[in-house]
Structure formats: structure tokens, C-alpha cells
C-alpha positions as CSV (number, residue, x, y, z in Angstrom):
1,M,16.2,150.3,157.1
2,I,17.3,153.7,157.4
3,V,20.6,153.9,156.8
4,N,22.7,156.4,159.0
5,K,25.1,157.4,156.8
6,N,26.5,160.2,159.3
7,A,28.1,157.2,161.6
8,I,29.8,155.6,158.5
9,N,33.5,156.1,158.1
10,V,34.3,152.8,156.4
11,I,32.7,151.3,153.2
12,A,33.5,147.6,152.4
13,F,32.5,146.3,148.9
14,D,32.5,142.6,147.9
15,A,34.3,142.6,144.5
16,D,32.9,139.1,142.7
17,D,29.4,140.0,141.1
18,T,29.4,143.4,143.4
19,L,32.1,145.3,141.1
20,W,32.4,143.0,138.2
21,V,31.1,140.2,136.7
22,N,32.2,136.4,138.4
23,E,29.1,133.7,138.5
24,P,28.1,133.7,135.0
25,Y,32.0,132.6,134.1
26,F,31.8,129.8,136.7
27,Q,28.4,128.6,135.5
28,K,29.8,128.5,131.9
29,A,32.8,126.5,133.0
30,E,30.2,123.8,134.8
31,H,28.3,123.6,131.8
32,D,31.7,123.0,129.7
33,F,32.3,120.0,132.6
34,C,29.2,118.7,132.5
35,A,29.2,118.5,128.8
36,L,32.2,116.9,128.5
37,L,31.3,113.9,131.1
38,E,28.0,113.5,129.9
39,N,28.7,110.1,128.4
40,Y,29.0,109.1,132.0
41,L,26.1,110.7,133.7
42,P,23.3,113.2,132.7
43,Q,24.5,117.0,133.1
44,H,22.3,117.7,135.7
45,A,23.6,115.1,137.8
46,I,27.1,115.6,137.2
47,S,26.5,119.1,138.2
48,K,24.9,118.0,141.6
49,E,27.8,115.6,142.3
50,L,30.0,118.7,141.4
51,F,28.4,120.6,144.1
52,E,28.6,118.3,146.8
53,T,32.2,117.8,146.0
54,E,32.6,121.6,146.4
55,M,31.0,121.7,149.6
56,N,32.9,118.6,150.8
57,N,35.9,120.3,150.2
58,L,34.9,123.6,151.3
59,S,37.3,123.7,154.6
60,L,40.1,122.5,153.0
61,Y,40.2,124.3,149.6
62,G,38.4,127.5,150.4
63,Y,36.8,129.7,147.7
64,G,38.2,130.5,144.3
65,V,39.3,128.8,140.7
66,K,42.0,126.8,141.9
67,G,39.9,124.6,144.3
68,F,37.1,124.3,141.9
69,I,39.6,122.8,139.4
70,L,40.8,120.0,142.1
71,C,36.9,119.4,142.7
72,M,36.1,119.2,139.0
73,I,39.0,116.7,138.7
74,E,37.5,114.7,141.8
75,T,34.0,114.7,140.8
76,A,35.4,113.4,137.2
77,S,37.5,110.8,138.5
78,R,34.5,109.8,141.1
79,I,31.7,109.2,138.5
80,S,34.1,107.6,135.9
81,A,35.1,104.9,138.5
82,G,38.4,106.0,138.2
83,Q,39.0,105.3,134.5
84,L,39.2,109.2,133.4
85,P,41.2,109.3,130.7
86,L,44.4,111.7,130.9
87,K,43.2,113.3,128.1
88,T,39.9,114.7,129.9
89,V,41.6,115.4,132.7
90,N,43.9,118.1,130.7
91,K,40.6,119.4,129.0
92,I,39.3,119.8,132.8
93,I,42.2,121.9,133.5
94,A,41.9,123.8,130.5
95,I,38.4,124.9,131.5
96,G,39.7,125.9,134.9
97,Q,42.3,128.2,133.3
98,D,40.1,129.8,130.7
99,L,38.5,131.1,134.0
100,L,41.3,132.2,135.6
101,K,42.0,134.1,132.1
102,M,38.5,135.6,131.8
103,P,38.8,139.2,130.9
104,I,37.4,142.1,134.1
105,E,33.7,143.1,132.8
106,L,32.5,146.1,135.7
107,L,29.0,146.2,136.2
108,E,27.2,149.1,135.2
109,G,28.1,152.4,137.7
110,V,30.6,151.0,139.5
111,E,33.4,153.4,138.4
112,D,31.2,156.6,138.9
113,T,29.8,155.4,142.6
114,L,33.7,154.7,143.5
115,V,34.7,157.9,142.5
116,Q,31.9,160.2,144.3
117,L,32.0,157.8,147.4
118,S,35.7,157.7,148.1
119,A,35.8,161.5,148.2
120,H,33.5,161.0,151.3
121,Y,34.2,158.0,152.9
122,K,37.5,155.3,153.4
123,L,36.5,152.6,150.7
124,I,37.6,148.9,151.4
125,I,37.3,145.8,149.5
126,A,36.4,142.8,151.8
127,T,36.2,139.8,149.1
128,K,36.7,135.9,149.0
129,G,38.6,133.6,146.7
130,D,42.3,132.9,145.8
131,L,44.5,135.3,146.6
132,L,46.5,135.8,143.3
133,D,43.4,135.5,141.0
134,Q,41.7,138.1,143.1
135,E,44.8,140.3,143.0
136,R,44.8,140.0,139.1
137,K,41.2,140.7,139.0
138,L,41.5,144.1,141.1
139,R,44.7,144.9,139.4
140,N,43.1,144.3,135.6
141,S,39.7,146.3,136.9
142,G,41.2,149.6,137.0
143,L,39.6,150.2,140.5
144,Q,42.4,149.7,142.7
145,K,43.1,153.7,143.2
146,F,39.7,154.2,144.9
147,F,40.4,151.6,148.0
148,H,42.5,152.2,151.1
149,H,42.7,148.5,151.9
150,V,42.0,145.3,150.3
151,E,41.3,142.1,152.5
152,I,40.7,138.9,150.7
153,M,39.4,136.7,153.1
154,S,39.5,132.8,153.4
155,N,35.9,133.3,154.8
156,K,33.3,135.9,155.7
157,K,31.8,135.0,158.8
158,N,31.1,137.0,161.9
159,E,34.5,136.3,163.4
160,D,36.3,137.3,160.1
161,Y,34.7,140.7,159.9
162,V,35.4,141.1,163.7
163,K,39.1,140.7,162.7
164,L,39.0,143.0,159.5
165,L,37.5,145.7,162.0
166,R,40.4,145.3,164.4
167,K,42.9,145.3,161.5
168,I,41.3,148.6,160.0
169,E,40.7,150.1,163.6
170,C,37.1,150.5,162.8
171,R,34.3,150.5,165.3
172,P,31.1,148.2,164.1
173,E,28.8,151.2,164.4
174,N,31.2,152.8,161.7
175,F,31.2,150.1,159.4
176,M,29.0,149.5,156.3
177,M,29.3,146.5,153.8
178,I,27.8,146.5,150.4
179,G,27.7,143.2,148.3
180,N,25.6,140.5,146.4
181,S,25.4,137.7,149.1
182,I,23.1,137.2,151.9
183,N,25.0,135.2,153.2
184,S,28.4,136.3,153.3
185,D,28.0,140.1,153.2
186,I,24.8,141.0,154.7
187,L,24.1,138.4,157.7
188,P,27.4,138.5,159.5
189,V,27.9,142.5,159.2
190,L,24.2,143.1,161.0
191,E,25.4,140.4,163.4
192,M,28.0,142.5,164.7
193,G,26.1,145.8,164.6
194,S,27.1,147.2,161.6
195,Q,25.1,148.5,158.5
196,A,24.7,146.6,155.0
197,I,23.4,147.1,151.6
198,H,22.6,144.5,149.6
199,V,22.9,144.6,145.6
200,P,21.6,141.7,144.5
201,Y,23.1,140.0,141.3
202,H,20.9,137.8,138.6
203,V,23.1,135.1,139.1
204,T,24.3,133.6,142.5
205,W,26.1,130.4,143.5
206,T,23.6,128.1,145.3
207,H,26.1,128.1,148.2
208,E,25.6,132.0,148.5
209,Q,21.7,132.1,148.4
210,A,19.9,133.4,151.5
211,S,19.9,130.2,154.2
212,A,18.0,132.4,156.7
213,E,15.3,135.0,156.8
214,I,16.0,138.7,157.5
215,K,13.0,141.4,158.0
216,P,13.1,143.7,155.3
217,S,13.4,146.3,158.0
218,N,17.0,144.9,159.2
219,F,18.8,146.1,155.7
220,L,18.5,147.9,152.8
221,Q,18.4,146.7,149.5
222,V,19.2,148.4,146.2
223,D,18.7,147.4,142.5
224,S,22.2,149.0,141.3
225,L,25.4,150.6,142.8
226,D,24.8,153.8,141.4
227,Q,21.5,154.1,144.0
228,L,24.3,154.2,146.5
229,L,24.6,157.9,145.9
230,S,21.4,158.9,146.9
231,I,21.5,157.4,149.8
232,L,25.2,157.9,151.0
233,L,25.8,161.5,149.6
């Protein structure tokens, strides 16, 4: 895809695993959870059970750490046939609380990229997750000053982006999305006629892995955020 930078007024960035590290922390928490319960099932089986619980509850809890904690407790209760000791429940809660306290680790080139792009475009954040947790991460990241608007979304489907563009008064042809998830950051944006740039991250949650084939000519992929500067400036 050839980027038409002259048409772009607004650039939206995903946050988790686009601006800062996120998924490796979740994977560490999942590993600790599975190790805690390995007397009931092999760890790989527990991981599969947890994922199924998350998918079943996605419409109830949405995305984020708090829903993840509830899913861990539900999974543990199920695989223990309701015999889970209270002390184990408390350990699961502690795993989730540790996840909420993780430090913010910016990805390489993020701050310099935002400094330069913010001089030429209106930048916003469009991310999924728990409101309080995402606000905390943005605040602790030190990046808030670069963004005109922050949208913490319950989902990132076509209709959610349409609603976002209506809110910020931006036409689809003037909008670009940048993120690490093909499913959430690329496909719905292309569907509404906007531009998108994929910045892959080496670890991706199974639910966010591409579920449909898209032709390379339909979107642009870069290896890191700092490569955006030669494309957009």
C-alpha cells in the first residue's frame, strides 16, 4: 500500500504492545496461574481452559486485567470441581493485582516518533481495555501530552471506529490507525475506507491473531514505530 499522507489529519495509536509492553506481562501471569494449579491438570490444559473461559466471558467482562482475574478464578473453580481452597483464590487475586502494578516499559523509538509526528498531525489513542488500568498506564507512560484525545474502547470493530470518527469529527479518508493487531487495528479500519499501518509485536494474544487473510497491497507493515517517520513526514 502507498500511504497518502497528504490526506491524513488524524493518526490514532493503539496502546498495549504498540506504545508499551503488555502481552508478555499477561503471559507471565498466565504461566504463574497454570503453575499454581498443575496438581489438577497439566499446565497446557489449564491454559486452554482459561482461554475458553475468557472467550465465553468476553461479552460480559470486556478486555482488561479485572476480567482476566475473574476468568482465572472461574477456571480454577471449574477444574478443581468447586474444591478450590480460599488461599489459592487469594493467590490468584494476587497474580492479577501484580499485573495491575506492572511498570510501564515503552517500546523502542516511541517517544521520539510521537514528538515528531505530533508537530504535523493530530494524534489520538484508540485502545481497548479496562478504563482505570489504561488511564493509569497512559499517565505513568509520560506520553499523555502528545495526544489530543484518548478513547478507551470496549471493542474495536468497524462500528466502534465509525463512532470514534464521529466523536472526533474526522472523515474516514482523513484517518489512519497504527497498531499491532491485524484483527483490531487493521481490518476494521480498512473496511471503513481509512488507512492503517501494522507494527507487529513479537508476542500476540491468541484472540488478536489474524483471523482473515488480507493482501499485502491493502495495508502497510513496518518493523518498528520509528520507521513511520520516513513514511509520514
